[in-house]
C-alpha positions in Angstrom: 0.0 0.0 0.0 1.4 3.4 -0.9 0.8 6.7 0.8 -1.4 7.8 -2.1 -3.7 4.8 -1.4 -4.3 5.7 2.2 -6.2 9.0 1.6 -8.4 7.3 -1.1 -9.3 4.4 1.3 -10.0 6.9 4.1 -12.3 8.9 1.8 -14.1 5.8 0.7 -14.7 4.7 4.3 -16.1 8.2 5.2 -18.4 8.1 2.2 -19.8 4.8 3.2 -20.3 5.9 6.8 -22.0 9.3 6.0 -25.4 7.9 5.0 -25.7 6.0 8.3 -25.0 9.1 10.3 -27.6 11.1 8.3 -30.2 8.4 8.9 -29.4 8.5 12.6 -29.9 12.3 12.7 -33.2 12.0 10.8 -34.4 9.3 13.3 -33.3 11.3 16.3 -35.1 14.4 14.8 -38.3 12.5 14.3 -38.1 11.0 17.8 -37.6 14.4 19.4 -40.5 15.9 17.4 -42.8 13.1 18.4 -41.8 13.4 22.1 -42.5 17.1 21.9 -45.9 16.6 20.5 -45.0 18.2 17.1 -45.8 15.0 15.2 -48.1 12.0 15.7 -46.6 8.5 15.8 -46.0 6.8 12.5 -48.4 4.0 13.5 -51.2 6.5 13.8 -50.4 8.0 10.4 -50.3 4.5 8.8 -53.7 3.7 10.4 -55.2 6.9 8.9 -53.8 6.1 5.5 -55.1 2.6 5.5 -58.5 3.8 6.6 -58.8 6.5 3.9 -56.6 5.6 0.9 -56.6 2.5 -1.3 -53.3 1.0 -2.1 -50.0 0.0 -0.4 -47.7 2.4 1.4 -44.2 2.1 -0.1 -42.4 5.0 1.6 -43.0 7.7 4.3 -40.8 10.7 4.8 -41.0 13.3 7.6 -40.2 16.8 6.3 -40.0 20.2 7.9 -41.1 23.2 5.9 -43.0 26.5 6.4 -42.8 26.1 10.1 -44.4 22.7 10.4 -43.7 19.0 10.0 -45.3 17.2 7.1 -45.5 13.5 6.4 -45.0 12.6 2.7 -46.6 9.3 2.0 -45.9 7.4 -1.2 -48.5 4.9 -2.2 -48.8 2.2 -4.9 -52.4 2.5 -6.0 -54.5 -0.5 -7.0 -54.2 0.6 -10.6 -50.4 0.4 -10.3 -49.7 4.1 -10.3 -47.6 5.8 -7.6 -49.2 8.5 -5.6 -47.8 11.1 -3.2 -50.0 12.4 -0.4 -48.9 15.0 2.2 -50.3 15.1 5.7 -49.8 17.7 8.4 -47.7 15.6 10.9 -49.5 17.1 14.0 -53.1 16.9 12.8 -53.0 14.3 10.0 -55.0 16.8 7.8 -54.1 16.5 4.1 -51.9 19.2 2.8 -51.9 20.6 -0.7 -48.6 21.8 -2.1 
């Protein structure tokens, strides 16, 4: 191994580790918001989506914008199309963008 190889390996290791740390921060941010009452638990959101929307949930993201948290739910509709629905994370009211 040469001295030129060490920085390349170090950068590769850091690049692989970065997404895990970002995911940890996102998880911590969501947990803190839930504990502070700023967002409802994910289970409650999923129950509401199952009750009101046909299809299968394929992804959920928690985003912060315009002073509030919003759940972005991606669904696979029965007709095979993907849909995106936004919910206020505190009230579970649908949000129009």
